[in-house]
DRENDO-1510 file (C-alpha; in Angstrom, 1 decimal, always signed):
<recs>
REC; n; res; u; v; w
REC; 1; MET; -1.2; +24.4; -33.9 .
REC; 2; SER; -4.5; +24.2; -32.1 .
REC; 3; ARG; -4.7; +23.1; -28.5 .
REC; 4; LYS; -6.5; +19.9; -29.5 .
REC; 5; HIS; -3.8; +19.0; -32.0 .
REC; 6; HIS; -1.1; +19.8; -29.4 .
REC; 7; TYR; -2.8; +17.5; -26.9 .
REC; 8; ASN; -3.2; +14.7; -29.6 .
REC; 9; LEU; +0.5; +15.1; -30.5 .
REC; 10; GLY; +1.5; +14.7; -26.8 .
REC; 11; GLU; -0.7; +11.6; -26.5 .
REC; 12; ASN; +0.7; +10.0; -29.7 .
REC; 13; LEU; +4.3; +10.7; -28.5 .
REC; 14; LEU; +3.6; +8.9; -25.2 .
REC; 15; HIS; +2.1; +6.0; -27.1 .
REC; 16; ILE; +5.2; +5.7; -29.2 .
REC; 17; ILE; +7.5; +5.9; -26.2 .
REC; 18; GLY; +5.4; +3.3; -24.4 .
REC; 19; VAL; +5.6; +0.9; -27.4 .
REC; 20; LEU; +9.3; +1.4; -27.9 .
REC; 21; LEU; +9.9; +0.8; -24.2 .
REC; 22; ALA; +8.0; -2.4; -24.3 .
REC; 23; ILE; +9.9; -3.5; -27.4 .
REC; 24; PHE; +13.3; -2.7; -25.8 .
REC; 25; GLY; +12.2; -4.7; -22.8 .
REC; 26; ILE; +11.3; -7.7; -24.9 .
REC; 27; LEU; +14.6; -7.5; -26.7 .
REC; 28; HIS; +16.5; -7.3; -23.4 .
REC; 29; VAL; +14.7; -10.4; -22.1 .
REC; 30; VAL; +15.0; -12.4; -25.3 .
REC; 31; ASP; +18.7; -11.6; -25.8 .
REC; 32; SER; +19.5; -12.5; -22.1 .
REC; 33; VAL; +17.7; -15.8; -22.5 .
REC; 34; LEU; +19.5; -16.5; -25.8 .
REC; 35; LEU; +22.9; -15.7; -24.1 .
REC; 36; ILE; +22.0; -18.1; -21.2 .
REC; 37; THR; +21.2; -20.9; -23.7 .
REC; 38; ARG; +24.3; -20.0; -25.8 .
REC; 39; LEU; +22.0; -19.5; -28.8 .
REC; 40; ASN; +22.8; -15.8; -29.1 .
REC; 41; LEU; +22.1; -13.9; -32.3 .
REC; 42; PRO; +25.0; -11.8; -33.7 .
REC; 43; LEU; +23.0; -8.5; -33.8 .
REC; 44; LEU; +21.4; -8.8; -30.4 .
REC; 45; SER; +24.7; -10.0; -28.9 .
REC; 46; TYR; +26.5; -7.0; -30.3 .
REC; 47; VAL; +23.9; -4.6; -28.9 .
REC; 48; PHE; +24.0; -6.3; -25.5 .
REC; 49; SER; +27.8; -6.4; -25.4 .
REC; 50; THR; +28.0; -2.6; -26.1 .
REC; 51; CYS; +25.6; -2.1; -23.1 .
REC; 52; TYR; +27.5; -4.2; -20.6 .
REC; 53; PRO; +31.2; -4.4; -21.6 .
REC; 54; LYS; +32.5; -4.1; -18.1 .
REC; 55; VAL; +29.8; -5.6; -16.0 .
REC; 56; GLY; +30.7; -9.1; -16.8 .
REC; 57; TYR; +28.9; -11.8; -18.9 .
REC; 58; THR; +26.9; -13.5; -16.2 .
REC; 59; ALA; +25.9; -10.4; -14.2 .
REC; 60; GLY; +25.0; -8.6; -17.5 .
REC; 61; ILE; +22.6; -11.4; -18.4 .
REC; 62; ALA; +20.7; -11.2; -15.1 .
REC; 63; LEU; +20.7; -7.4; -15.2 .
REC; 64; GLY; +19.4; -7.5; -18.8 .
REC; 65; VAL; +16.4; -9.7; -17.7 .
REC; 66; LEU; +15.6; -7.4; -14.8 .
REC; 67; ILE; +15.8; -4.2; -16.9 .
REC; 68; GLY; +13.8; -5.9; -19.7 .
REC; 69; PHE; +10.9; -6.7; -17.4 .
REC; 70; TRP; +11.1; -3.2; -15.9 .
REC; 71; GLU; +11.0; -1.7; -19.4 .
REC; 72; ILE; +7.9; -3.8; -20.4 .
REC; 73; LEU; +5.9; -2.8; -17.3 .
REC; 74; VAL; +6.9; +0.8; -17.5 .
REC; 75; GLY; +6.2; +0.9; -21.2 .
REC; 76; ILE; +2.6; -0.4; -20.7 .
REC; 77; GLY; +2.1; +2.3; -18.0 .
REC; 78; VAL; +3.5; +5.1; -20.2 .
REC; 79; TYR; +1.3; +4.0; -23.1 .
REC; 80; ASN; -1.8; +4.3; -20.8 .
REC; 81; ARG; -0.4; +7.6; -19.5 .
REC; 82; LYS; -0.3; +6.5; -15.9 .
REC; 83; ARG; +1.2; +9.1; -13.5 .
REC; 84; ARG; +3.2; +6.5; -11.5 .
REC; 85; ALA; +4.6; +4.9; -14.7 .
REC; 86; HIS; +5.7; +8.4; -15.7 .
REC; 87; ILE; +7.9; +8.7; -12.5 .
REC; 88; ALA; +9.2; +5.1; -13.0 .
REC; 89; ALA; +10.1; +5.8; -16.6 .
REC; 90; ILE; +12.0; +9.0; -15.7 .
REC; 91; LEU; +13.9; +7.0; -13.1 .
REC; 92; LEU; +14.5; +4.2; -15.6 .
REC; 93; PHE; +16.0; +6.4; -18.3 .
REC; 94; PHE; +18.0; +8.3; -15.8 .
REC; 95; ILE; +19.6; +5.1; -14.6 .
REC; 96; LEU; +20.1; +3.8; -18.1 .
REC; 97; SER; +21.8; +7.1; -19.1 .
REC; 98; ILE; +24.2; +6.9; -16.2 .
REC; 99; LYS; +24.9; +3.2; -17.0 .
REC; 100; CYS; +25.7; +4.0; -20.6 .
REC; 101; VAL; +28.1; +6.7; -19.6 .
REC; 102; ALA; +29.7; +4.7; -16.9 .
REC; 103; PHE; +30.1; +1.5; -19.0 .
REC; 104; ASP; +31.3; +3.3; -22.2 .
REC; 105; SER; +28.3; +2.2; -24.2 .
REC; 106; LEU; +27.8; +3.4; -27.8 .
REC; 107; ALA; +27.0; +7.1; -28.1 .
REC; 108; ILE; +23.7; +6.3; -29.8 .
REC; 109; PHE; +22.4; +4.5; -26.7 .
REC; 110; THR; +23.3; +7.3; -24.4 .
REC; 111; ILE; +21.7; +9.9; -26.7 .
REC; 112; THR; +18.6; +7.9; -27.1 .
REC; 113; ASN; +18.1; +7.5; -23.4 .
REC; 114; ILE; +18.7; +11.2; -22.8 .
REC; 115; ILE; +16.2; +12.1; -25.5 .
REC; 116; PHE; +13.5; +9.8; -24.0 .
REC; 117; LEU; +14.3; +11.3; -20.6 .
REC; 118; VAL; +13.8; +14.9; -21.8 .
REC; 119; LEU; +10.6; +14.0; -23.7 .
REC; 120; LEU; +9.1; +12.4; -20.6 .
REC; 121; ILE; +9.8; +15.5; -18.5 .
REC; 122; LEU; +8.4; +17.8; -21.2 .
REC; 123; LEU; +5.3; +15.6; -21.6 .
REC; 124; SER; +4.5; +15.3; -17.9 .
REC; 125; LYS; +1.3; +17.3; -18.2 .
REC; 126; PHE; -0.2; +14.6; -20.5 .
REC; 127; PHE; -0.1; +11.9; -17.8 .
REC; 128; LYS; -3.2; +11.4; -15.9 .
REC; 129; GLU; -4.0; +10.5; -12.3 .
REC; 130; ASP; -6.0; +7.3; -12.1 .
REC; 131; HIS; -7.5; +6.1; -8.8 .
REC; 132; THR; -9.4; +3.2; -10.2 .
REC; 133; TYR; -9.2; -0.4; -9.1 .
REC; 134; THR; -7.3; -1.2; -12.3 .
REC; 135; THR; -4.5; +1.2; -11.4 .
REC; 136; LEU; -4.2; -0.3; -8.0 .
REC; 137; ASN; -3.9; -3.8; -9.5 .
REC; 138; TYR; -1.2; -2.5; -11.9 .
REC; 139; GLN; +0.8; -1.0; -9.0 .
REC; 140; LYS; +0.6; -4.3; -7.0 .
REC; 141; ILE; +1.6; -6.3; -10.0 .
REC; 142; VAL; +4.6; -4.1; -10.6 .
REC; 143; ALA; +5.7; -4.3; -7.0 .
REC; 144; LEU; +5.2; -8.1; -6.9 .
REC; 145; LEU; +7.2; -8.6; -10.1 .
REC; 146; SER; +9.9; -6.2; -8.8 .
REC; 147; VAL; +10.3; -8.3; -5.7 .
REC; 148; LEU; +10.2; -11.7; -7.6 .
REC; 149; LEU; +12.7; -10.5; -10.2 .
REC; 150; THR; +15.0; -9.2; -7.6 .
REC; 151; LEU; +15.0; -12.6; -5.9 .
REC; 152; VAL; +15.5; -14.4; -9.2 .
REC; 153; TYR; +18.3; -12.1; -10.1 .
REC; 154; GLY; +20.1; -12.8; -6.8 .
REC; 155; VAL; +19.6; -16.5; -6.7 .
REC; 156; LEU; +20.4; -17.3; -10.4 .
REC; 157; GLY; +23.2; -14.8; -10.6 .
REC; 158; SER; +25.0; -16.1; -7.5 .
REC; 159; PHE; +24.4; -19.7; -8.5 .
REC; 160; ILE; +25.9; -19.1; -12.0 .
REC; 161; LEU; +28.9; -17.4; -10.3 .
REC; 162; LYS; +29.2; -20.0; -7.6 .
REC; 163; GLU; +32.8; -20.8; -8.6 .
REC; 164; GLU; +33.7; -17.2; -7.7 .
REC; 165; PHE; +32.2; -17.5; -4.2 .
REC; 166; THR; +33.5; -19.4; -1.1 .
REC; 167; GLY; +30.9; -21.7; +0.4 .
REC; 168; LEU; +28.3; -21.5; -2.4 .
REC; 169; HIS; +27.7; -24.9; -4.1 .
REC; 170; SER; +23.9; -25.3; -4.7 .
REC; 171; LEU; +20.7; -23.4; -5.4 .
REC; 172; THR; +19.9; -23.7; -1.7 .
REC; 173; ASP; +23.1; -21.9; -0.9 .
REC; 174; ALA; +22.3; -19.3; -3.5 .
REC; 175; LEU; +18.9; -18.7; -2.0 .
REC; 176; TYR; +20.4; -18.5; +1.5 .
REC; 177; PHE; +23.0; -16.0; +0.3 .
REC; 178; THR; +20.5; -13.9; -1.6 .
REC; 179; MET; +18.1; -13.6; +1.4 .
REC; 180; GLY; +21.0; -12.8; +3.7 .
REC; 181; THR; +22.2; -10.1; +1.4 .
REC; 182; TYR; +18.9; -8.5; +0.8 .
REC; 183; GLY; +18.0; -8.7; +4.5 .
REC; 184; SER; +21.3; -7.0; +5.4 .
REC; 185; VAL; +22.2; -10.0; +7.6 .
REC; 186; GLY; +25.4; -11.2; +6.0 .
REC; 187; PHE; +26.5; -14.1; +8.2 .
REC; 188; GLY; +29.9; -14.2; +6.4 .
REC; 189; ASP; +29.9; -17.9; +5.6 .
REC; 190; ILE; +29.5; -17.2; +1.9 .
REC; 191; LEU; +31.9; -14.6; +0.5 .
REC; 192; PRO; +32.8; -13.3; -3.0 .
REC; 193; ARG; +36.3; -14.1; -4.1 .
REC; 194; THR; +36.7; -12.2; -7.4 .
REC; 195; ILE; +36.1; -8.7; -8.6 .
REC; 196; GLN; +33.2; -9.9; -10.8 .
REC; 197; ALA; +31.5; -11.6; -7.8 .
REC; 198; LYS; +32.0; -8.4; -5.7 .
REC; 199; LEU; +30.5; -6.3; -8.4 .
REC; 200; PHE; +27.6; -8.7; -8.6 .
REC; 201; CYS; +27.0; -8.3; -4.9 .
REC; 202; VAL; +27.0; -4.5; -5.3 .
REC; 203; SER; +24.5; -4.8; -8.0 .
REC; 204; MET; +22.3; -7.0; -5.8 .
REC; 205; ILE; +22.3; -4.4; -3.1 .
REC; 206; ILE; +21.4; -1.6; -5.6 .
REC; 207; ILE; +18.6; -3.6; -7.2 .
REC; 208; GLY; +17.3; -4.7; -3.8 .
REC; 209; LEU; +17.1; -1.0; -2.7 .
REC; 210; GLY; +15.3; -0.3; -5.9 .
REC; 211; SER; +12.8; -3.1; -5.4 .
REC; 212; PHE; +12.1; -1.9; -1.8 .
REC; 213; ALA; +11.6; +1.7; -3.1 .
REC; 214; THR; +9.2; +0.3; -5.8 .
REC; 215; THR; +7.1; -1.5; -3.2 .
REC; 216; ILE; +7.0; +1.5; -1.0 .
REC; 217; THR; +6.0; +3.8; -3.9 .
REC; 218; PHE; +3.4; +1.5; -5.5 .
REC; 219; VAL; +1.8; -0.4; -2.6 .
REC; 220; ILE; +2.6; +0.9; +0.9 .
REC; 221; GLY; +2.7; +4.6; +0.1 .
REC; 222; PRO; -0.8; +4.7; -1.4 .
REC; 223; MET; -2.2; +2.6; +1.5 .
REC; 224; ILE; -0.8; +5.0; +4.0 .
REC; 225; GLY; -2.0; +8.0; +2.0 .
REC; 226; ASN; -5.5; +6.7; +1.7 .
REC; 227; LYS; -5.5; +5.9; +5.4 .
REC; 228; LEU; -4.5; +9.4; +6.3 .
REC; 229; LYS; -7.0; +10.9; +3.9 .
REC; 230; GLY; -9.7; +8.8; +5.6 .
REC; 231; ILE; -8.6; +9.9; +9.0 .
REC; 232; PHE; -8.6; +13.6; +8.0 .
REC; 233; LYS; -12.0; +13.2; +6.3 .
REC; 234; ILE; -13.5; +11.6; +9.4 .
REC; 235; MET; -12.0; +14.3; +11.7 .
REC; 236; SER; -13.5; +17.0; +9.4 .
REC; 237; MET; -16.9; +15.3; +9.4 .
REC; 238; THR; -17.1; +14.7; +13.2 .
REC; 239; SER; -16.2; +18.3; +14.0 .
REC; 240; GLN; -19.2; +19.5; +12.0 .
REC; 241; LEU; -21.7; +17.0; +13.5 .
REC; 242; LYS; -24.6; +18.6; +15.4 .
REC; 243; ASP; -27.5; +16.8; +17.3 .
REC; 244; HIS; -25.9; +13.4; +16.4 .
REC; 245; ILE; -25.9; +10.1; +18.2 .
REC; 246; ILE; -22.6; +8.5; +19.3 .
REC; 247; ILE; -22.7; +4.7; +19.3 .
REC; 248; CYS; -19.9; +3.1; +21.3 .
REC; 249; GLY; -19.0; -0.4; +20.1 .
REC; 250; TYR; -20.0; -2.4; +17.0 .
REC; 251; SER; -22.4; -5.2; +17.8 .
REC; 252; TYR; -25.7; -6.7; +16.5 .
REC; 253; LEU; -27.5; -4.0; +18.5 .
REC; 254; SER; -25.4; -1.1; +17.0 .
REC; 255; ASP; -25.9; -2.6; +13.6 .
REC; 256; ALA; -29.7; -2.5; +14.0 .
REC; 257; LEU; -29.4; +1.1; +15.4 .
REC; 258; VAL; -27.4; +2.2; +12.3 .
REC; 259; GLN; -30.0; +0.8; +9.9 .
REC; 260; TYR; -32.8; +2.7; +11.8 .
REC; 261; LEU; -30.7; +5.9; +12.0 .
REC; 262; LYS; -30.0; +5.8; +8.3 .
REC; 263; ARG; -33.6; +5.2; +7.5 .
REC; 264; GLU; -34.7; +8.2; +9.7 .
REC; 265; LYS; -31.8; +10.3; +8.3 .
REC; 266; ILE; -30.4; +10.9; +11.8 .
REC; 267; SER; -26.7; +11.8; +12.1 .
REC; 268; TYR; -24.5; +9.4; +14.0 .
REC; 269; VAL; -21.0; +8.3; +14.5 .
REC; 270; ILE; -19.6; +4.9; +15.7 .
REC; 271; LEU; -16.7; +4.6; +18.1 .
REC; 272; GLU; -15.0; +1.2; +17.9 .
REC; 273; SER; -11.7; +0.1; +19.6 .
REC; 274; SER; -11.2; -3.0; +17.4 .
REC; 275; SER; -9.9; -2.4; +13.8 .
REC; 276; ASP; -11.2; -5.9; +12.8 .
REC; 277; LYS; -14.8; -5.0; +13.6 .
REC; 278; LEU; -14.6; -1.8; +11.5 .
REC; 279; LEU; -14.3; -3.9; +8.3 .
REC; 280; LYS; -17.8; -5.2; +8.9 .
REC; 281; LEU; -19.3; -1.7; +8.9 .
REC; 282; GLY; -18.6; -1.0; +5.2 .
REC; 283; ASP; -17.7; +2.3; +3.6 .
REC; 284; GLN; -21.1; +4.0; +4.1 .
REC; 285; SER; -20.8; +4.2; +7.9 .
REC; 286; LEU; -19.0; +7.1; +9.7 .
REC; 287; THR; -16.7; +5.1; +12.0 .
REC; 288; VAL; -13.8; +6.2; +14.2 .
REC; 289; LEU; -11.2; +3.9; +15.6 .
REC; 290; GLY; -10.4; +5.0; +19.1 .
REC; 291; SER; -10.2; +4.2; +22.8 .
REC; 292; ASN; -13.5; +4.2; +24.8 .
REC; 293; SER; -11.4; +5.1; +27.9 .
REC; 294; SER; -10.0; +8.3; +26.4 .
REC; 295; LYS; -11.8; +11.6; +27.2 .
REC; 296; GLU; -10.1; +13.2; +24.3 .
REC; 297; THR; -11.7; +10.7; +21.9 .
REC; 298; PHE; -15.2; +11.8; +22.9 .
REC; 299; GLU; -14.2; +15.4; +22.7 .
REC; 300; ASN; -13.0; +14.8; +19.1 .
REC; 301; LEU; -16.4; +13.3; +18.4 .
REC; 302; ASN; -18.0; +16.6; +19.3 .
REC; 303; ILE; -19.8; +15.2; +22.3 .
REC; 304; LYS; -20.8; +18.6; +23.5 .
REC; 305; ASP; -23.2; +19.0; +20.6 .
REC; 306; ALA; -24.4; +15.3; +20.6 .
REC; 307; LYS; -28.0; +14.4; +21.3 .
REC; 308; ALA; -27.2; +11.1; +23.0 .
REC; 309; VAL; -24.5; +8.5; +23.6 .
REC; 310; ILE; -25.3; +4.8; +23.4 .
REC; 311; CYS; -23.0; +2.2; +24.9 .
REC; 312; ALA; -23.5; -0.9; +22.8 .
REC; 313; PHE; -20.4; -3.0; +23.3 .
REC; 314; ASP; -21.0; -6.8; +23.7 .
REC; 315; SER; -19.1; -6.7; +27.0 .
REC; 316; ASP; -20.6; -5.2; +30.1 .
REC; 317; ALA; -17.1; -4.3; +31.3 .
REC; 318; ASP; -16.5; -2.2; +28.1 .
REC; 319; ASN; -19.8; -0.5; +28.6 .
REC; 320; ILE; -19.2; +0.3; +32.2 .
REC; 321; LEU; -15.7; +1.6; +31.4 .
REC; 322; THR; -17.2; +3.8; +28.7 .
REC; 323; VAL; -19.8; +5.2; +31.2 .
REC; 324; LEU; -17.0; +6.2; +33.6 .
REC; 325; THR; -15.2; +8.0; +30.7 .
REC; 326; ILE; -18.3; +9.8; +29.5 .
REC; 327; LYS; -19.2; +10.8; +33.0 .
REC; 328; GLY; -15.8; +12.4; +33.3 .
REC; 329; VAL; -16.3; +14.3; +30.0 .
REC; 330; MET; -19.8; +15.4; +31.0 .
REC; 331; GLU; -18.4; +16.8; +34.3 .
REC; 332; LYS; -15.5; +18.6; +32.5 .
REC; 333; LEU; -17.7; +20.1; +29.8 .
REC; 334; GLU; -20.7; +20.7; +32.1 .
REC; 335; LEU; -23.0; +18.6; +29.9 .
REC; 336; LYS; -26.3; +18.3; +31.8 .
REC; 337; ASN; -28.7; +17.5; +29.0 .
REC; 338; LEU; -26.7; +14.7; +27.3 .
REC; 339; LYS; -28.7; +11.5; +27.2 .
REC; 340; LEU; -26.7; +8.4; +28.1 .
REC; 341; ILE; -28.1; +4.9; +27.3 .
REC; 342; VAL; -26.2; +1.8; +28.3 .
REC; 343; ARG; -26.6; -1.8; +27.2 .
REC; 344; ILE; -26.1; -4.4; +30.1 .
REC; 345; GLU; -26.5; -8.1; +29.6 .
REC; 346; ASN; -25.7; -9.4; +33.1 .
REC; 347; GLU; -28.5; -8.6; +35.5 .
REC; 348; ASP; -26.0; -8.3; +38.4 .
REC; 349; ASN; -24.3; -5.4; +36.6 .
REC; 350; ILE; -27.5; -3.3; +36.3 .
REC; 351; GLU; -27.3; -2.0; +39.9 .
REC; 352; LYS; -23.6; -1.1; +39.4 .
REC; 353; VAL; -24.5; +1.1; +36.5 .
REC; 354; LYS; -27.3; +2.7; +38.3 .
REC; 355; LYS; -24.9; +3.7; +41.1 .
REC; 356; LEU; -22.9; +5.6; +38.4 .
REC; 357; GLY; -25.9; +7.8; +37.8 .
REC; 358; VAL; -27.2; +6.1; +34.7 .
REC; 359; THR; -31.0; +5.7; +34.5 .
REC; 360; ASP; -31.5; +4.6; +30.9 .
REC; 361; ILE; -30.3; +1.0; +30.9 .
REC; 362; VAL; -31.3; -1.6; +28.2 .
REC; 363; SER; -30.8; -5.4; +28.5 .
REC; 364; PRO; -31.6; -7.0; +25.1 .
REC; 365; SER; -31.3; -10.5; +26.4 .
REC; 366; LEU; -33.7; -9.8; +29.4 .
REC; 367; LEU; -36.1; -8.0; +27.1 .
REC; 368; ALA; -36.0; -11.0; +24.7 .
REC; 369; ALA; -36.6; -13.4; +27.5 .
REC; 370; GLN; -39.6; -11.4; +28.8 .
REC; 371; ALA; -41.1; -11.3; +25.3 .
REC; 372; VAL; -40.8; -15.1; +24.9 .
REC; 373; LEU; -42.4; -15.7; +28.3 .
REC; 374; GLU; -45.3; -13.3; +27.3 .
REC; 375; ILE; -45.9; -15.4; +24.2 .
REC; 376; THR; -46.1; -18.7; +26.2 .
REC; 377; LYS; -48.8; -17.3; +28.5 .
</recs>
């Protein structure tokens, strides 16, 4: 068999597994709804009862809905050969295989789950990494549905089993109990009285941990990973900068400077202490989130090879603090040719900055006022 045919076979197998998973999920959800409404079909009820003979009727229904939605979402991901769906599918079939063995399900269900599990492991190379916006949305949808279904499972399940709990009488009580259980608070005013209720509480804890893990894997994990990649990328770029200009603080002045530097193709880096302001800079700007009072920050920005440092904060106090820090770095690294330009808005602060040894001082507001007065003459 040629390599192309082998690849096509692997893709087709994943399409089949994805479709079957989605079908299984739909059947799980439909059968659970039918059981809730007491309109169960004989065939589906037989299949369902062989899957959950010891879990209990009510807990089995809620678990069936949860697993059904999980199978549908994972099935879509497997069909599209998403890498994260591959991991979720392996975890799903692993759990289903253990469940079938633990609950004495029919051998055919156990064998089927194991076969799918082995196939997914063998076909791992056919899954693709996808860093597109669509994948990000898919991950967020999966995480959101996981949280919502976990809450629905806890609220509906405990409400249906309210006769087997002490102190649980309404949906509000069920919601209160669910949030307390998932939040590991457990005030103790609502307690399970029967074995079935206790097993249901155990299943709530397991499903809650699974939902938390899903959210971490699909949403928080990628966010932290992208953030770390961005940090390492910036660190790598700043260490290689030569004859660049360091702009301290994002303001209308620094924004105008950036446009000019881009146009003239002059290397630059922006130091900003506020994470909110960094969002306005966009992805094209080389920005670093750091403290303007830290000498180490400026050393990391490769200040020894910089052409100039421009203090462009809106606040005079921030600019003066930055000057003090830079002066300390210049003394430590013996930088005599570094040009230091400071923005000062309050005329009273100009003399203070001059006493620090700064000669290049710019006051945009004073320059604007002078320009306006020149026009009126």
